[in-house]
C-alpha positions as CSV (number, residue, x, y, z in Angstrom):
1,M,-62.7,20.6,-46.4
2,T,-60.0,21.7,-48.5
3,I,-58.2,23.4,-44.5
4,A,-59.0,20.0,-43.3
5,K,-56.7,18.5,-45.6
6,T,-54.3,21.9,-45.4
7,D,-54.1,20.8,-41.6
8,S,-53.5,17.3,-41.9
9,Q,-51.3,17.5,-44.4
10,R,-49.5,19.9,-41.8
11,F,-50.2,17.8,-39.2
12,F,-48.3,15.0,-41.6
13,I,-45.4,16.8,-42.5
14,I,-44.3,18.3,-39.0
15,A,-44.9,14.5,-37.9
16,V,-42.4,13.4,-40.5
17,I,-40.2,15.6,-39.9
18,L,-40.2,15.2,-35.8
19,A,-39.8,11.6,-36.6
20,F,-36.4,12.2,-38.8
21,V,-35.1,14.5,-36.0
22,L,-35.8,11.8,-33.3
23,V,-34.2,9.3,-35.8
24,C,-31.3,11.2,-36.3
25,F,-30.9,11.8,-32.6
26,Y,-31.1,8.5,-31.6
27,V,-28.1,7.4,-34.4
28,F,-25.6,10.1,-32.8
29,Q,-26.7,8.6,-29.4
30,V,-25.9,5.2,-30.4
31,V,-22.8,6.2,-32.1
32,K,-21.2,7.9,-29.1
33,L,-22.4,5.3,-27.0
34,T,-20.5,2.7,-29.1
35,E,-17.8,5.1,-29.6
36,A,-17.8,5.4,-25.9
37,G,-17.3,1.6,-24.8
38,Y,-14.6,1.4,-27.3
39,M,-12.1,4.0,-25.5
40,R,-13.3,3.0,-22.0
41,G,-12.5,-0.8,-23.1
42,E,-9.2,0.3,-25.0
43,R,-8.3,2.4,-21.3
44,E,-9.1,-0.4,-19.3
45,S,-6.5,-2.8,-21.6
46,L,-3.9,0.3,-21.3
47,I,-4.7,0.2,-17.6
48,K,-3.8,-3.5,-17.2
49,D,-0.7,-2.9,-19.4
50,L,0.1,0.1,-17.3
51,K,-0.4,-2.2,-14.0
52,K,1.7,-5.1,-15.3
53,E,4.5,-2.4,-16.8
54,T,4.4,-1.2,-12.9
55,A,5.1,-4.5,-11.5
56,E,7.8,-5.6,-13.8
57,L,9.8,-1.9,-13.3
58,K,9.3,-2.4,-9.3
59,L,11.0,-5.9,-9.5
60,A,13.7,-4.5,-11.3
61,V,14.8,-1.9,-9.0
62,S,14.5,-4.4,-6.1
63,K,16.8,-7.0,-8.1
64,D,19.3,-3.4,-8.2
65,R,18.9,-2.2,-4.6
66,N,19.7,-6.0,-3.8
67,L,22.7,-5.8,-5.9
68,V,23.8,-2.2,-4.5
69,N,23.5,-3.6,-1.1
70,I,25.4,-7.0,-2.1
71,E,28.5,-5.1,-3.3
72,E,28.1,-2.4,-0.2
73,K,28.4,-5.5,2.2
74,V,31.1,-6.9,-0.2
75,V,33.3,-3.7,0.1
76,A,32.5,-3.3,4.3
77,E,33.3,-7.0,4.8
78,G,36.8,-5.8,2.7
79,F,36.3,-9.1,0.4
80,Q,38.8,-9.1,-2.4
81,K,38.1,-10.2,-6.1
82,V,39.8,-13.7,-6.8
83,S,41.6,-14.2,-10.1
84,K,42.9,-17.8,-9.3
85,F,41.8,-21.0,-7.8
86,D,43.8,-23.7,-5.7
87,Y,42.1,-26.5,-5.5
88,I,42.6,-29.4,-2.7
89,V,43.3,-32.7,-3.9
90,V,42.3,-35.5,-1.8
91,S,43.1,-39.1,-3.4
92,E,40.1,-41.3,-3.4
93,A,41.7,-43.3,-0.4
94,S,41.4,-40.8,1.7
95,A,37.7,-40.4,0.7
96,L,36.6,-43.7,1.7
97,A,38.5,-43.7,4.9
98,A,36.5,-40.2,5.8
99,K,33.6,-41.8,5.5
């Protein structure tokens, strides 16, 4: 009877050790899965922010190019910078007569 008891004790000890190892492995997997999910969320958020920033930078570059084009056209057309404005004064009577 002692041999059978010893075998059942060995089986029980092996089963407990195996269950402990499996539980540890399961906890390890859950931790890694949670960590991977968190990192994925962080990266998606970072990608979204970078896409937004890229769009803003493209818009800024486009605006700068348009400003350079306008300045080049002003120089090409020979426009001069205005320093003094002279207004034409029109009397109210002549403005009404024109209508």
